[in-house]
Every structure is written in structure tokens, then in C-alpha cells.
N, C-alpha and C positions, 0 to 999 in steps of 0.2 A: 504494499500499500504506499509505503514511503516512496517507492519508485514510481508509483502512479502519480503522486504529487509532482515528482520531477518531470513526468511526461506532460503535466499541465503547463510547465514553465514557458514553452514556446508560445502559448496562446495568451499569456498574461499581458504581453505588450499591446494587445488589442483592446484590453480593458482600460477605459479612460480613468485617470486619477488626478487628484489635485496635489501639487507640489507643496511641501512644507515651507512656511516662511522662513527667511533667513534669520530673522529675530522675532520674538513673541510680540505681536501687535499690542498696542495700548488697550486697556480694558473697554474703552468706549467703542474702539473699532471692532472688538470681538463681539460686543453686545449688538452692534449694527449688523454684522455678518450673521449672527444667530437669528436676528429679526428677519433678515432677507431669506434665510433658509425656511423659516416658518412661513413667511409670506408666499413663497413659491409652492410650498406644500399645500396651503389653504386654496390657492388658485387651482391647483391640480385636482383638489377635492371637489371643485365645482365644474370642471370642464368634462362634458359627457364624452364617452367613447364614440368616435365618429364611425357611422355605418351600422350601429347596433339597433336592434328593434326589441326594446324591453318587453319581457313577458311576465306573467304572474307566476312563473315557475319558482319553486321553493329555493330559498337562498342558502347555499351550503355554509356560508360564513355568518349566518344570522346571529349567533351568540357571541362571536369573537370579533365582529367588526370594530367595535370601540377600542378593544385592546391591541388590534392589529393595525390601527390607524388607516383603516380602509373605508371607502364610501362607495356604495353600490351604484353601478352604472356610469362611474366617472373613471378618469385616468388612474385614480388610486383604488381601483377595484380590488386589487391584491394587496394594497398597502405595503407594509413591511414584512408580510408573511414569508416570502421567498428568503429574505435576508436572515431572519431569525431561524428559519428552518435550516438553512445552510449552516449557521452557528451550531444549532442542535446536532446535526449530523457530524460536524467536525469534532464537537466536544465529546460525543459518545464514542467516536473512533479513537480519540485520545485517551479517554477514560478506560477503555478496554485494551489499550496498548497496541492497537492496530497501526496508529500513527504515533511517532515519537514527538513530543512537544519540544524537544531540545534542538529541533532542526531550525532551518531558515525561517525566521518570523515573517519576513516579507513574502516568502513562498506560501506560508500557511495562509496569510491574509488574502493574497491574491487568489489562491485556490478556492478560498471561501467565497469570494466574489464571483468567480467563475461558476462555482456550484449554484450560487443564488440565481445567476442568469439562466442556468439549465432548468432549475426548479420553476422559474417564472414561465419558461416556454412550455414546460410540462403542465402546470396549473392552468396556463392561458388556453392551451389546446383542449384540455379537459373541459374548461369552462365553456368555450365556444361549441365543442362537440355535444355537450349536454343540453343545448338549447337555451342557455341563459340569455343569449343576445337575439333570440329568435331562431326559427327553423333554418338550418344550415343550407338546405337546398334553395330556400327563398332568398337568403342573403348572398350566396354565391361564394366559391372557393377563394376568389381574389380578395373579397372584402373580409372574409374570415381570416385570411392570412394577414391583412392590414390590421385587424383588431389585435391579433396576436402581437404584431410588431409594436403597436401602440402601448400595450401593457408591458412588453419587454423594455421599451424605451423609458417608461415610467420607473421601472426598477433601476435602470441605469442612472436616472436622475437621482433617485433616492440614495444610491451608493456614492454618487458625487457630493451630494449635500452632506452625507454622513462623513465622507472624507474631509470636506471643507471644515467641519466643526472639530472633528477629532484630531486633525493634524495641527491645530493651533490657531486657525483663523477665527474660530468661534468658541462657544462654551459648551461643554459636555458632548453628547452625541446626538445626531439628528434623529435617530430612531427613538431615543428616549423623549426627545422634545416633541416628536409627532404623537407618540402615544399619550403623553400628558395632555397635550392640547386637545386631542380627540375626546379623552375621558372628561376633561373639565367642561368642554362644550356640551357633552351629553348630560352631565349633572345639571348645568345651568339651564339647559333646554327643558329637562324634566321637572325642574322646579318652577320655571317661569313661562313655559310654553303657552301662548294664547290660542292654540289650535283647539277646536271644539270637537268632541266625539259623542255620538249617540250610543249610550251604554244600555238602553233599555229602561233605565230609570229617569230618562231625560237627558238633555244635552249637558255635557260636562266639560270643563277645561282640562286639557291634558296636564298642565303644570300643577304640581302639588300645592304651591303657595297661592297661585291665582285661584285654583279650585276651592281652597279652604275659605277664602274671603267670598267667593261667588256663592258657595253653598250656604254660608252664614247669612248673607244678605238676601238671598232669594227664597230660602225655605222657611216656612212658617214654624216648623218644628225644629228649634235650634239644637236640641239634644241629638236628634237623629241626623241633622246636618253635620254636627261635630263628629259624630261616630263615623259618618261616611267619609269625611275629610281625613280622619285618622286611619281608617282601615279599608277604604274602597279597594276592591280587587281588580287586578289586571290593568290598573293604572297607577302612576306614582301617587303616593300618599304621605302624610306627615310622619308616620311611623318609619317609613323608608328613609325620609329626610333625617329623622333623628338617628336612625341607625348608621347613616352615612357619616354624620357628625361624630358619633361615638367611635367609629373606626378611624376617622381622621385623627382624633385626639389620642387614641391608643397607639397608633403607628408612630405619630410624632414623639410620644412619650418614650417608646421603646428605641427610637432612633438614637437617643442620647445615651444608651448604655454602652459602655466600653471599658476595657482594661488598658491602662497606661503602663507600659513597661519602661522603667527608667533607663536612660542610655547615658554614656559618657564619651567625650572626646579626649584626645591626647593632652589637650590644654585645659580640661575641665568638664563640667556637666553640659549636657545638651538636651534638646527638646525630647520628651518621651515619645516612644513609638506606640501608637494607639491600635488596638485590635477591637473592632466594634462587634456588637452582637449580630448585627446584619453584615457580616463580613463580606459576603458576595452580593450585597445590595439586593436589587430586585431581579437579578439574572435567573434564579431558580424558577420563579413564577412566569417569567417571559418564556423561557424554554419549555416549561410545562404547557403554557398556553399554545405554543407552536405545535407541540405534540398532539394535543387534543384537537386543535383546529384542522390540521392536516388529516388526522384519522377520520373526523366527522366529515370533512370535505369529500374524501374519496369514498367513504362508506355510503354517504347519501347519493353520490352520482352513480355508484355501482347498483345500489338498490333501485334507482330509478330505471336503469337499463335491464337489470336482471332480478326483478322482485321475487321470483320463486326459487332462486338458487340457494341451496342450503348453506353454502359457505359464505355467500353474501349476507344471509340473514344472521349467521353467527357474528359477523362484523357489526351488524346493526339493522334493525327493522324500523322503517320511518313511516309515519302517518300524519295527515293533516288533522288538526283539531277543529271541533265544531265552531268555535268562536273565531277562528283564523280566517278573515276574509281575503287575505293575500295568497292563500294556498300554501303557506309556510308549513314545512313538515318538521315533526319532532320525533326524537328517538323513543320508541315504545318497547324495544327488545334488543337483545344482542349486547355486545361489548360497548357499543355507543351509548346505550342507555345508562350503564353503570359508571361510565367516566364523566357523565354529564351531571351537575348538581341537581338535587331536588329543588323544585321551584319555591317551596315554602317550608316552614318548620313543621306544619301539619302533615305535608306530604312525606317528610322525613320519618315522622312517627308512624305513618300508615305503612311504610315500606322500609323497615329497619335494615334489611339486607342490602338494599340500594345504598342507604346512608353509610353503612359500615364499609362497603367496598369503596365507595367514592372517597371517604375520609382516609382509608388506608392508602388508596392510590395517590391522592394528593400529597400526603405526608411523605410517603416513600419517594416519589419522584422529585419532590422539592429538595429533600435532604440529599438524594443521589446527585442531582444536577448541581447542587451547591458544592459538594465535594469534588465533583468533576471539573467545575469551573475553575477552581484554584490552580488546576493543572494547566489548562489552556491559556489562562490569564496571567501566568507567571507570578502567582502569589502564594506558592507553597512555602513551608518554613525554610527550605534551602534557598529559594528565590529571594525571600525577604532578608535572610541572613547575608546573602551576597550583596544585596542593595545597601544594607546598613554598612557593610565593610567598605564598599566603594565610596560611601559618603563620609567615611572616617569615624563612624559612630559604633559603639560596642555596647551590648546589653550589660547593665551594672551587675546583674546577678549571674553572669556567665564569664568564662575566661575569654580573653581577646583573640578568639580564632573563630572562623566561620562554622566549623563542625559543632563546636559547643553552643554557639548561638542558635544554630538550627535545631539542636536537641531541645533547648529551652523553648524556643518558639513552637516546636512540635506538641508541647503540652497545651497550647492555647489555640493555634490556628485551625487544626482539623475539627476540634470540638466546637469552635465558633462557627465554622462554615456549616457543619451538619446540624447543630442546634439552631443556628440562625435560619437555615433552610426550613426546618421543622416549624419554627415560630411563624415564618412567612406563610407556610401552607396552612397552619392553624388559623391565622388571621383571615386568610382568604376564605376558609370554610365558615368561620364565624360570620363574616360579613354576608356571604351568600344565604346562610340560614336566617340572618336577621332581616334580609331583604334590602340591603343597602342599594341606593341608586347607582347604576352603572356597573354592577356586579362586584363581588368581593375582589376578584382579580384586578378589575379596573380601578377600584378605590386604592387598593395597595400600590399599584404601579404609579398612579397620580401622585400619591403622597410621597413615596420614596424618590420619584423623579424631581419633584418640587424641592424636596429636602436636599437633593444633590446640588441643584442650582443655588440654593441658599448657602451651602458649604463653599461652593466656588466663590460666590460673592463675598463670603466671610473671609476667605483667604486673600482675595484679590480686589476687594471693594475699597481699599484706601484711596485709590485714585478718584473715586466717585464721592468721597467724603462719607461713606457708609460704614467704615470700619468700626468705630465706637458703638454705633447702634446695633450692628449685627452681632458684635461679639458680646452683647449683653445677655444672650440666652444662656440659661444654666445647662450644665451637663451632668448626667449621672456617670461617674467614673470611679475607678479604683486604681491607685498607683501602686505598682508592684516593683 
């Protein structure tokens, strides 16, 4: 497999990339480029795919669109799904030692981009062939090929924007920025949407906050109106909004937990090295989302084509629900049903086997991906010890050599990675069962990504005069 990566090398020159700046731009310029990347993404989310004839076919990405930064029927149809799926595949191959992570980093990243483009073509062809853009025969083969080309070009654009930010021109990563923007947009819309929907009980506003005031002002029975605003089914309600706020507060609280390992230099003490509870940040849940979205994507498409095939039904059986006017299909059997969260806490109690399998799956995959990520991201105890040595810092409680520091760090890093992954999975499950707006996965991704940008501004915000204000936040820590 390592040789297979080397076979990719001749093709990497055809993949466009952004050059690194000769020196780090000022923070104001980096914020400007970050805003530019976000602006391009939002434009692409509104530009429809040319040549498509939208149908009422079930959407394979229905549950995951928000966390995949995708928008149905637009150039961002696939969102960042191909990029994080490529990351998932590379991470798994590194984790099972099929690919050595000690190889050429540039080759690894280039191969990941190439794999993302291949996945884009596969998903785009499957999307077009399944009839999502209309009947293939009526559209024509030339237009079908042009639709695939548009979706592939969109992935290339996402890769370039991610390159732009990660190589120092902007802040953070474009994929994280796009996901956070999509999730926050969804939450704000479900709180304040003025769209009206006929629910059978009368016309109601979609937005939870607007519906609350509308129900109180228009209904004569105020107690019943308040109950509907708090618990109305199948539309955002105030309990969902409260659950979202609770998850936000809990995640922000846990973000501050860390262990500070005291370090020294040859000429005296140095800044401590911090190991956070969320050591791998939100990567476990991003990769777990990629796994579920791709599995459901292909399961639903196969079930549409071969509904009676026994092997396809083992992967997942899909049916449209009575209240679904769009023809959206939901998993009712097979593996797809058990890796998809129960919709409500009551549904979890009615089907405890589904709940147990789902909880076990999320916790296991999050912990596994978290431990694998430290290998591919060069953040293992050995990698951190090497970095500290290169910076001229040494752990105070270890001898001044790389091996001894690696042994000391090994007591903390693998535990932080696995336990942090478990915590992230548990928070996702809690948010799903509480009915948080935007799904548990979405809320968790939004909070962790916003917190990442907060930390970046905390480190580099002195130029903007924000340093003293940002550094006032308390931290839960332990100095070792």
C-alpha cells in the first residue's frame, strides 16, 4: 500500500494547490482571507447545479447535510463529504498499519486530495444515476457528465479554500469553518424561521421562538398554547431550544479541562505543555459522521434499485413515512436503522435494543477514531516529545532525553485521546436524545469549531486589541 501511494505521486502535480506565504500575514489579512473563503462557500451554496431537473426522490444525505456543509440541488450538493471520507479512509489505513505514517507528509496529503476527487466522481455518478437530478434518459448523457464535472469542480474549490486557510493565509481550516457556518445557520433558522406550515392543528410558524409568541397571542387557551410551544412534535419547539443551550454550555465547560505538564529550558522555566480533555478536538465525530453518511448514502441508493435483494436489505431497508410529503425515506430495518439515532427519548425507551446498539456504536467508533487520529496527525507521545526537544523544552518530571519524555507523555496522551473521544460520543448521544436543534453531532461540531477560533484569536488577537478581553476566560486545569 505504501507503494500504491508512491504510484499516486505522478498525478499529484495535476492537483491545484495554494503556495505557503513567505511569512505569516498580519491577523487582519488572515481574517479577511477567512471571510473570503466563507463568502465563496455561501455563494456556492446558492448556485443551482446547471442542467438538473430536481425530483421528489428521497435525499440520501437528509440527516447529514448540516454537518457535511452541503446544500441540496446546489454546487455544494456533496459538501465536504468527499474530503472527510478520504480522511477517514487514510486514517483507518494508518491505524491498521497498512500505510506507515512516518512517510512523506506531502505525499500523504496529496494522496488524500486525489482520493477525495475519486470519491467525488463516484458519489456524483451514483447521485446522477439514481435519478436525483431527474431521469437520466431525459437529461442526456452529455448533461449528466457535465453535472458530474460541476460537482467535481466544487470539491476542487473546497480543497483550494481549505489549502488557503491551513497553509497560513487564513485561520483554522475551511472544512471546520463551513460546517460551523452551516450548523449555526440551521439553528438560527429553526429558531426564527417565518415560514408557515399547516400541521393539522392550524397554521404554525416553523421557527420555535416566533411560534411561541404567535401561539400565545392567537390562542385563547394560553395553557394549551404554552404546552404546544414547549412540546409540539415534528417542528422545532422551546424544549429543543433549551436542550441546544444546555449542550452548548456543557461542551464549552468541558473544553476548558486540561492537564498542564511543567516544562523547563536550559536557561530556566518555560511555558507548560497542555494536554486537553478533547485532545483530538472534533475529529472523531467528523469521521464518524462521514462513516454513517456514506453508509446510508449507498444503502439507500442500492435499496431503491434492488428493494428485494436480501444482502441489500441487510445493509438497510428504507420506507417513506406517512407525514413525509417530500417522499423522504427513513431506515426501518437492517444495519442502517441501528446506526441511525432514535428520533426521540420515547422512541429509545420503546426500542431499547436499537438504543443500546446505537450508543455502543457511537462510543466505540469515536474512541477508536480519536486514538487513530493521533497517528495520522503526528500527535503521538513520540511526536510531541520530538517537538518539545526541537523547541528546546524538556518535561520537568522527566530526564532530558526524548525517550524518557515519550514515556511520561504516554501516561496522558492515549488516555486523553480515547476518553476525550468517548466524551464527545456521549455528548452527541445526549444531545440527540434531548432533541437539540441541529442534531447532537451538529451542535458538538459547531461549539468545538467556534471554540477553536476563539483559541486562535486568544493566541493571536493582540494585534486587534482583543488580547486582554479574550484572555479573561477561566480554565479548568491541573499543573503536573
